C-alpha positions, 0 to 999 in steps of 0.5 A: 884157166879158172872156172866161170859161169855166165849168170845172164846171157841172151843165147837165143839172140845170137845170130847163126854162127855166133851161137856156135862161136859162143858154145864152141868157145866154152871150154877155152874160156873156162866157162862151165855154165850159162844162164840164158834168159828169155824175152817172150814166149818164142824166146822161151821156146828157143832157150828151152831147145838150147837147154835140152841140147846142151847140158851147160845151158840153163834156161830162165823163162819170162818177159823182158820189160823193154817192149810193149806189154803183151796182149792178155791172151799172149800173157796167159799163153806165156804163163800157162807155158811157164807153169807147164815147164817150171821144172825145166827153168832155173829162174823166172826171167828176165822180168822187170820194169821199162826204164829205157823204154819210158825214157824214150817214150816220154813223160806220158808213158805209164808203167802201171801195167808193167808194175802189175805184170812184174808183180804177177811174175814175182808171185809166180816165182814164189809159187814155183819156188824159183829165183827171179832175174830182174831188169830194174835200174835207177828210178825203177829199182825201189818200185821193184824192191817194194814188190819183192819185199811185199811178197817175201822174195829172198832169191832175187838177181838184179842183173847189170844193176845201176841205182842210188846208194840208198837202194843198194843198201836196201838190196844188200840188207835183203840178201839180194844179188847183183851181177857185174858185166865186162864194163866194170873195167871202164865204167866208174858207175859200175866200179863204185857199185862193186866197191859198195856191194859184198863179194858174197852177193855178187855174180858175173855176166855178159848180157850177150849179145849186147856189145861193150866198149873200151877194150871190147869195142868191135868184138862179139860179146863172149863169156871169155870177157868175164875174166877181165871183169873178174880181174877188175872186181879183184882190183876194186875189192883188193882181194886175191884173184883166186878168192874172187874166182872161187867166190863168184863161181860158188855164188852162182852155182849155189844161187841157181842150184846148178848140178855141176859136173 
């Protein structure tokens, strides 16, 4: 079994025995490490506990954009807590812009506050010398790129990215990374992205517990699904499977500065 790293999972959102199922299945999946991203302060606290208990769990702290903006006091509590625990996080994340929430709310929904919030997190990531993990798709991606370029961010990870070819070229030129989900085996949009993006700027993820369709329909999302994603990437890129495994593993370990055993 080739080694893998799940570069983006919400381990704290799995329910009860599902968490145990993920963690107990790490060895059989060949998964050596997980990057568990956070939704808000409570989520950060949960992920920190998981990281302290399991050496293969690495926590990222942030505020997921697909929710109502935090009150000023709550935001200050989160940022103060992150400042205090910056040595215990591998990245600032998940942060970004609310594309799906905006689509749901309609034309009158303003994202100005979300842009300001994202910029605060980007500034903090630079200050703390941490990578930033981004939820920024379609129309929101160029706005996010503007902010990253404004603040000179070199280590940016766009998870489950979807967007236009111009933005893809911009991201590649800036040296930013994407991560590919298991839906690469059945979604043409993701397959086209993989075809265009350099392998040496790519990682793989599950975004669990989000569930997938196709061959994964009805199954709990688990890092073992990454193997099918990697096979799909190798086929699209017309590369040896072993080369793809090695490159994706090294990309992720280097990007997050993981101390691998």
